[in-house]
N, C-alpha and C positions, 0 to 999 in steps of 0.2 A: 825757559818759561819758569816763572815762580810758582810755588806750590798752589796758590789760590787759583791761578789760571788752569793748572792741571786738574785740580779738584773740579772745577766747573766743566772742563772738557770731558772728563771721565765719569762724572757723576759720583765720584768717591769723596768721602769726607777728608778733611785735613788730618783728622786723627788717624784714619786708616792709612793714608799716605805716609805719615810719620811712623806708624807701627811697621809698615812694610820695610821702611828704611832701617828701623831699629833691629828688626829680626833678620835683615839681610836679604829679604825677598826681592826688593827692587831698590837699589841705592841710586839716588840721583847722579847724573853724570858729572855734575860740578856743584860748587858752592861759591857764594859771593865772599868777598873779604870779611863780611860781617857774619858769615856762617849760614846764610839763607840757602835753602836747597834750590838748585837749578836743574830743570829737566829738559831733555831734548825731545824731538818728535819721536825718535826711536824708543825713548823711555815711556812716552805716552802710549805707543803701540803695544809695548809689553804690559803696561797697566791695563789696557783694554782686553788683552788676552787673559790676564788674571781675573778681571771682572767677569769675563765669560765663563771661567771655570768655577767661580764661587757658587752660583746657583745649582751647580751639579754636585756640590758637596765635596769637592776636592780639598784636601788639607793644604796648609801652607807648605808642608814638606813636599807634597806631591806637585804643587805649583812650581816650587823651586827646582825639583827634579826635571819637570817638563821643560822649563826654561833653559836648564843646563843642557838637556839633550838637543834642544833647538839650536843653542849656541854652538855645540859641537858640530852639528850638521852644517852650520854656516861656514865653518872652516874646513870640514872634511865630509863631503857629500857621501862618501862610501863607508862611513863609520857604522858598521853593522849593529853594534850594541846600542848606539844612540837611535838608530832607525827602529830597532826592536822596541826600545822604550817608548818611542812616539807611537808606534803601532799599538802597543798595549794601552796607552792613554786614549787612543782613538776608540778602541773596543770598549774601554771602560766608560767613556763619554757617551757612546751610543747606548750602552746598557742603562746608564743613569737617565738619559733622555727618554728612553722607552718607559722606564719606571715612572718618571714625572708625567708622561703622557697618559699612562694608565691612571695615575692619581687624579689628574685633571678630568679625565672621563668620569671617574667616580664622583668627583665634586659636581660636575654638570648633572649627573643623574640625581644626586641628592637635591640640588637646587630645583630641578624639574619636579621632584616629588613634593618639595615644600610648596612650590607654586600651585600644584594640583590640589592641595588640601585647603 
C-alpha cells in the first residue's frame, strides 16, 4: 500500500508516517523504484498499535521498545525479558488509562456544574 492509503486507513497524517520512518519507529517494508514507501498489512497493524499508544502518552522510544519486545516474542515465545517488558507496558497502560478515566470524570463534573449555572 502507498502512504496515502495507509494514512487513510490509520487516520494518521502523511507527515506522521514519514516521521516514524525517519526516526526508525516504523520503516515501510518496501519502496518502489522511484523511492515511494510501500506498506504491508502487517505494517498497518503495527501503526494501529502505535496509534493506540499515543493517547496514553507513551514516547517514541517506549513505542519502539514495545514493538521490539513483541517482535522478540514472535520468534521466541519463552523469552523472559521480552515478556517482562510487555508486562511492564501493560501495567503502565492500565495506570495511564485509569488516570485518563479520572480526568474524564472531572471534566464531566465540570461540564455538569457549568450547565447547572
